[in-house]
C-alpha positions as CSV (number, residue, x, y, z in Angstrom):
1,M,-2.2,3.7,12.8
2,L,1.1,4.3,14.5
3,S,1.0,1.0,16.3
4,H,0.4,-0.8,13.0
5,I,3.2,1.1,11.3
6,A,5.6,0.3,14.1
7,A,4.8,-3.4,14.3
8,D,4.8,-4.1,10.6
9,G,7.9,-2.0,10.0
10,R,9.9,-3.8,12.7
11,R,8.7,-7.1,11.3
12,I,10.0,-6.3,7.9
13,I,13.4,-5.3,9.2
14,D,13.7,-8.3,11.6
15,L,12.9,-10.7,8.8
16,A,15.4,-9.1,6.4
17,E,18.1,-9.2,9.0
18,A,17.4,-12.9,9.7
19,H,17.1,-13.8,6.0
20,P,19.0,-11.1,4.0
21,E,19.2,-13.0,0.7
22,A,15.7,-14.5,0.7
23,E,13.9,-13.7,-2.5
24,V,10.6,-11.7,-2.3
25,K,8.3,-13.4,-4.8
26,A,5.8,-10.6,-4.6
27,C,8.5,-8.1,-5.6
28,P,10.4,-9.9,-8.4
29,G,14.1,-9.3,-8.3
30,W,14.3,-8.1,-4.7
31,T,15.8,-9.8,-1.7
32,L,14.5,-9.2,1.8
33,T,17.4,-6.8,2.3
34,E,16.3,-4.8,-0.8
35,L,12.7,-4.8,0.4
36,A,13.8,-3.4,3.8
37,I,15.9,-0.7,2.2
38,H,13.0,0.2,0.0
39,T,10.6,0.7,2.9
40,G,13.4,2.4,4.9
41,G,13.8,4.9,2.1
42,I,10.1,5.5,2.0
43,H,10.0,6.0,5.8
44,R,12.7,8.6,5.6
45,M,11.0,10.4,2.8
46,A,7.7,10.6,4.6
47,A,9.5,11.5,7.9
48,H,11.3,14.4,6.2
49,W,8.3,15.7,4.4
50,V,6.0,15.6,7.5
51,A,8.6,17.0,9.9
52,S,9.5,19.8,7.5
53,R,5.8,20.4,6.5
54,V,6.9,20.7,2.9
55,S,4.7,22.7,0.5
56,Q,6.1,21.1,-2.6
57,M,7.9,17.9,-3.7
58,E,11.5,17.8,-2.3
59,R,14.2,15.2,-2.6
60,W,14.9,13.7,0.8
61,P,18.3,13.1,2.3
62,D,19.9,9.6,2.7
63,A,17.4,7.7,0.5
64,E,19.7,4.7,0.7
65,P,22.2,3.6,3.3
66,G,25.8,4.5,2.7
67,D,28.3,1.8,1.7
68,S,29.7,1.7,5.2
69,S,26.3,1.7,6.9
70,D,24.6,-1.3,8.5
71,P,21.5,-1.4,6.3
72,F,19.3,-2.8,9.2
73,V,20.5,-0.1,11.7
74,W,19.7,2.5,8.9
75,C,16.2,1.0,8.4
76,R,15.5,1.0,12.1
77,E,16.6,4.6,12.4
78,G,14.4,5.5,9.5
79,L,11.4,3.8,11.1
80,G,12.0,5.7,14.3
81,L,12.2,9.0,12.4
82,L,8.9,8.3,10.7
83,L,7.1,7.4,14.0
84,H,8.5,10.5,15.7
85,A,7.4,12.8,12.8
86,L,3.9,11.3,12.5
87,K,3.3,11.3,16.3
88,A,4.4,15.0,16.5
89,A,2.1,16.1,13.7
90,D,-1.6,17.0,13.7
91,P,-3.3,15.0,11.0
92,N,-4.6,18.2,9.6
93,D,-1.2,19.9,9.3
94,S,-0.5,20.9,5.7
95,V,2.0,18.7,4.0
96,W,2.5,18.3,0.3
97,S,1.7,15.0,-1.4
98,W,1.4,13.7,-4.9
99,T,-2.4,13.4,-4.4
100,D,-5.4,15.6,-3.7
101,R,-5.0,15.0,0.1
102,R,-2.2,17.1,1.3
103,N,-1.8,16.8,5.1
104,A,0.0,14.7,7.6
105,G,-2.9,12.4,8.0
106,F,-2.4,11.3,4.4
107,Y,1.1,9.9,5.4
108,Q,-0.2,8.3,8.6
109,R,-2.6,6.3,6.5
110,R,-0.3,5.7,3.5
111,M,2.5,4.4,5.7
112,M,0.2,2.1,7.6
113,H,-0.8,0.4,4.3
114,E,2.7,0.6,2.8
115,N,4.0,-1.4,5.8
116,A,1.1,-3.8,6.0
117,V,1.4,-5.0,2.4
118,H,5.2,-5.1,2.5
119,R,5.1,-7.0,5.8
120,W,2.9,-9.6,4.0
121,D,5.5,-9.6,1.2
122,A,8.3,-10.2,3.7
123,E,6.6,-13.0,5.6
124,S,5.6,-14.6,2.3
125,A,9.3,-14.8,1.4
126,V,10.1,-17.1,4.3
127,G,6.9,-18.9,5.0
128,T,3.2,-18.4,5.5
129,P,2.3,-14.7,6.0
130,G,0.2,-13.6,9.0
131,P,-3.1,-12.0,8.3
132,I,-3.7,-8.3,7.6
133,H,-6.3,-7.2,10.2
134,A,-9.8,-7.0,8.6
135,D,-10.3,-3.4,9.5
136,V,-6.9,-2.4,8.2
137,A,-7.5,-4.4,5.0
138,T,-10.9,-2.8,4.5
139,D,-9.4,0.7,4.8
140,G,-6.6,-0.5,2.6
141,V,-9.1,-1.2,-0.2
142,D,-10.6,2.3,0.2
143,E,-7.1,3.7,0.2
144,V,-5.8,2.0,-2.9
145,L,-9.0,3.0,-4.8
146,A,-8.5,6.6,-3.6
147,V,-4.8,6.8,-4.1
148,G,-3.0,4.0,-5.8
149,M,-5.5,3.8,-8.6
150,R,-5.8,7.5,-9.1
151,F,-2.4,9.1,-8.8
152,R,1.2,8.5,-9.9
153,G,4.1,10.0,-8.0
154,N,5.6,11.3,-11.3
155,G,2.3,13.0,-12.2
156,S,1.6,10.8,-15.2
157,P,-2.0,9.9,-16.0
158,V,-3.5,6.6,-15.0
159,E,-5.1,4.5,-17.7
160,Y,-8.1,2.3,-16.8
161,P,-9.3,-0.9,-18.5
162,D,-12.7,-1.3,-20.1
163,G,-15.3,-3.2,-18.1
164,S,-16.3,-3.0,-14.5
165,V,-15.4,-5.1,-11.4
166,L,-17.4,-5.6,-8.3
167,L,-15.4,-6.2,-5.1
168,A,-17.5,-8.0,-2.4
169,R,-16.2,-8.6,1.1
170,T,-17.3,-11.9,2.7
171,D,-16.1,-11.1,6.2
172,G,-18.2,-8.0,6.3
173,T,-20.8,-6.2,4.2
174,D,-18.5,-3.8,2.2
175,R,-18.9,-3.8,-1.5
176,W,-17.2,-1.6,-4.2
177,L,-18.3,-1.3,-7.8
178,V,-15.3,0.0,-9.8
179,R,-15.4,1.3,-13.4
180,S,-14.1,4.0,-15.6
181,L,-16.2,6.7,-17.2
182,D,-14.6,8.8,-19.9
183,G,-11.2,8.0,-18.4
184,T,-12.2,8.9,-14.8
185,L,-12.3,6.3,-12.1
186,Q,-15.7,5.7,-10.6
187,V,-16.1,3.9,-7.3
188,A,-19.5,3.1,-5.9
189,R,-19.0,2.3,-2.2
190,N,-21.5,-0.1,-0.6
191,A,-22.9,-0.9,-4.1
192,D,-26.3,-2.5,-4.2
193,A,-26.3,-6.3,-3.9
194,A,-28.1,-6.5,-7.2
195,A,-25.4,-4.4,-9.0
196,S,-23.9,-6.2,-12.0
197,A,-20.3,-6.0,-13.3
198,D,-18.2,-7.6,-15.9
199,A,-16.1,-9.3,-13.2
200,T,-16.5,-10.0,-9.5
201,V,-13.9,-10.5,-6.8
202,T,-15.3,-12.1,-3.7
203,G,-13.4,-12.8,-0.5
204,H,-12.1,-11.6,2.8
205,A,-11.1,-7.9,2.9
206,E,-7.4,-9.0,3.0
207,D,-7.8,-11.0,-0.2
208,I,-9.5,-8.1,-2.0
209,L,-6.6,-5.8,-0.9
210,L,-4.0,-8.3,-2.1
211,Y,-5.9,-8.7,-5.4
212,L,-5.8,-4.9,-5.9
213,W,-2.1,-4.8,-5.2
214,G,-1.4,-7.7,-7.6
215,R,-0.5,-10.2,-4.9
216,P,-1.5,-13.9,-4.6
217,H,-4.9,-14.1,-2.9
218,A,-7.7,-16.5,-2.1
219,A,-10.5,-14.4,-3.5
220,I,-12.9,-16.0,-6.0
221,I,-13.0,-14.4,-9.4
222,G,-16.3,-14.5,-11.3
223,G,-17.3,-13.3,-14.7
224,S,-14.5,-12.1,-17.0
225,D,-11.0,-13.2,-15.9
226,E,-9.5,-10.7,-18.4
227,V,-11.3,-7.7,-16.8
228,A,-10.4,-8.9,-13.3
229,A,-6.7,-9.2,-14.3
230,A,-6.7,-5.8,-16.0
231,W,-8.0,-4.0,-12.9
232,A,-5.5,-5.9,-10.7
233,A,-2.7,-4.4,-12.8
234,V,-3.8,-0.7,-12.3
235,A,-2.2,0.0,-8.9
236,P,1.5,0.8,-9.2
């Protein structure tokens, strides 16, 4: 996880420094510089919380670079702080999070996927993005279903659409049947091949992950386009 965090984090910063004003279509209104600063702030937040083993939500210092700071130096320093904090922590060390998993391992996983998707965003802003590794993308699908579609950082409830969606990976055997029951998210992992759903999303693990995060993708949508679009809008 740390190697993926490091590689994708550096790639975001390098692209932003080379193309600071490039527009990030996947994040409307942001330039690559703003994307790098966003991820840099997240890196510093997670680094502070993990290094301090916080037991409750705390505001973190220097969430944005100062006016006199070089934003790309600031971002690289933040990535370094994150990698140091995560490397020094046992995954089972208790650390507060806004979810039901409250340990350092949560941030190792969350930061890997944060950087993977935003690296894809950054590369998309200047050309054709490189792939997200299939194993990383598959775990990313599990992670967004366990975290992004269940919890909000401000504690607000998550609303789910009517109808069900079946996610079927074509570069592996993984399948996820996703639906809501009385307002609670229900995910059947490795759903039976005969399982039916109102909508289907079929493609490589990377494309399913991008679909869930509302990014352009090459997955094939079957059944109800409306239901598929509604589920794609759930993740923050």
